[in-house]
N, C-alpha and C positions, 0 to 999 in steps of 0.2 A: 278327536280322530276320526278317521272316513268313515260316516254313517254307514256306509257299504262292506266294512268290515267288521263295522260293529254288529250288524244282522248276522251275516255270516258266525261270527263267534259267539255270540248270544246263543245262539242255536247249539251251537259243539255243546256251551258252557253248561245248558240246561240239564242236555243228556248226560255230562260229566258228574253232577251234581245228583243228578237221579241214580246213576249206577251208584254212587257211593253214598246216599244217603241221606246228605245235607241241605240243610234250607241257609239261605242264605238274603242278605239284602242287595239288590239293586239300587244305586245312585242315578237318577236317569234326570236325562235334558229333557225340556219342555219340546225341545223341536225336535227331537230322536221321538217322543212321543204323538206327537204329531204328523212324522214320516213314515214310522211305521207302528200305528196303535195295535194292530193285532199281534206284533211280537210282543208289546210292553204286558195285554192283556196275556198273552204265554207264559211269561215270569209271573203271574200273578195267580195264573191258573194250576201252575206248577208247584205252588205253596210257597211261592218266596213272598220277600216282603218290596216295596217300592218305594224309596224316597226323591226328593227334589234333589237335583245339582245345578238349579238354576236353569233360565231357558237357550243360552246359547254357546255358552263357557266363555264367551267375549263381550266385555273386558271382566276384572275381578270385581267382585263386589263395594271393594273398600276405595275408601276416597269419593266416590258418586252421591249426587245427593239423594236424599232420604225417599223422595217422591218417584225417584227412578228406581230405586232399589227395591220399592214396594212394588213399583206396576209391572216389575219382571218375576218378583214372587209370583205374584197375582196371575199370571199368565201361566208360569211354570205350571202352578197347583191345579189351573182350569185345564192345562192340555192332556197333563196324565191323568184326571179325572175324567176327561172325554173319552180317553183312549182304553181304561181300564176299569172306571167307577170308582178310584181308591181316592179320598182326598189324602194328601201324603200329611203324615204328620211333622216329619223333620225335613231338612236342608243338610247336604255336605258342598260345603262352600267351595267352588271352585278355584283355581291357582293354589292348590293346596293350603285349604281355606283361608284366602285371604280377606278379612272383613273387620267393619267396625262397629261403633254404637249402633250406627245408623240401620246395619245389617239387621242387627238383633230387633229394633225395635221395628222393622218393616216385618218381619218373618214374624212375630207376637201379632202385628196387626191383620195378617190375614191368617191366622191359626196356625201359623206353624209353632209347632211347641220344643222341639229339639234342634238346636246348631250347633252344628259341625264346622268348627273353623279353629283358629290359631288362638282365639278367644277363650280359655279354660281357667279353672279353678287349681290354680298350682299346689293348693294343699289338699286335694280329694283323690280317692283311688280311683272313685265313681263318679258318673256325672252327678249337678246338683244344679239348684234352681238359681237363676243368676238376677239381679236387679237389673234393670236398664236407663240408663240417663235418659232424664224427660219424659219417661213412661211410668206407669203405676204397674205395667207388666213387667210378666216374667218369663224367662225362656230356661231352657234346660242345656246346660252346655256341658262338654266332656270335662271329667278330671283329670290334672294335668299330670297325677303319677302314673297313669298308664302308659304304656310304650306304643308306638306305632310302625308302620315302613309301607312301601310301595312298590309295584316294579315300575322299570324305568327304562329308559332307550336312549341312546345318543343320537336318535331323528330329530328331534327338538331338542338344539344345542342347547337353548337359553330360555329356563322355563320356570316360572315363579320363583325368580331368586336364585335359582339353582342350577347348578350345570349337571348335566348326566352322561356319566358313562356309559360305553356298548352293555348290553344285559349278557350275562353270564351266569348261565344255567346252575353251574356248581356254584358260586358264590352266592347265589341267590337263594339256592335250597338250602345253605349251613346257615344263611345270615337269617333266612324267615322260621329256619325249626328252633334257632339259639333264642327267637322271638318267644316262642311257643313254650320252649323250656324255660325261662324267665319267668312268664306269667304263671306259668305250674308251680314254680320252685316259691315264688314269694304272694302266691295267692292275687297279683293284678289282672289288670284288663290290657287284653293286646290284640291291636287292630290290624289287618294286612288289606290293603286298596290293591284292585285287580281292574288293571283297565281291559275292557275284551279287545280293543282294537292293535294292543298291544301284544295278544296272544297270537295273533295273525303274522308278526313281524318279527318277535324274539323267537328265534329259532331254539327249542327247548322249553319255553316256559310253559306249556297246555301240562310236559309231564311234572313237571318242579310244582306247580300248583295242585295237581293231584294229588303227589306225594305229600305235598305241606298238608293239604286237607286232612288226608288218610293219620296221617302222626296227628294231628290235634285230634280228630275224633276217635281215638285210639288211645289217647291220654285225656278223656271224658270231658272234653272242653265244651264250655256253653258256646254258640253260635250265635251271639248276639242282636238282637234287633233293636229298631228304634222304637217299637212298641214296649219291648222286651226292657229296656233301658227309661224307659219314661215310669212303667210299673216300677222298675226297681225303685225309682226315684222316689216314689209318692205325688202327692197332688203338691200344688205351689203354694197354697194355703197354710200349709204345716210347718211352712219356713218363715222365720220372725221378720220382719223389716230390717 
């Protein structure tokens, strides 16, 4: 999205999270950390977690050479560390998680532990350690039994192999609260991705997000972080090869 919109919207989000008393994870582009280091530092100072989202968001990791993917992740990690002093433990792959084996290998080789992408363990409700082709390393990947959703906008008509419709506050509120109901009923994990820049262009989304977070908090939801998921999974040494 537009970095200027990101900046204004993140400040508003931090105020909202403080009002609600919740802490979340921000998936940060390396270039955003370079442009607005003080903003990223403010996120961390407010008690929230940051993890990586690639350097520039374009192009997707999937299909690119290993060395190119590794270089981008390393630069992303260094940019975020320079901004806020945090060496990120995880990455949320852009383009709705488009990744391949080289993405996993590159992440492990630059000391990224958790890789959030379309590569998941279909049989697990929680993140699990996964072997990587051509490497002795392991990375933590999401469990495939969880569910997730994201905000959306028709202002990007073709996005990551998905056509998006115009944002509907009523539809989004109903769908996202139903996601929380499903997680509570089934004892499963559910995730919601919110793009700060979309909050600036989607009429009504700010209130919807506030309502959904309040709904989740009232039901005792665990607002998981990358570090929390890593702790939940335990060390990779406990997993048989």
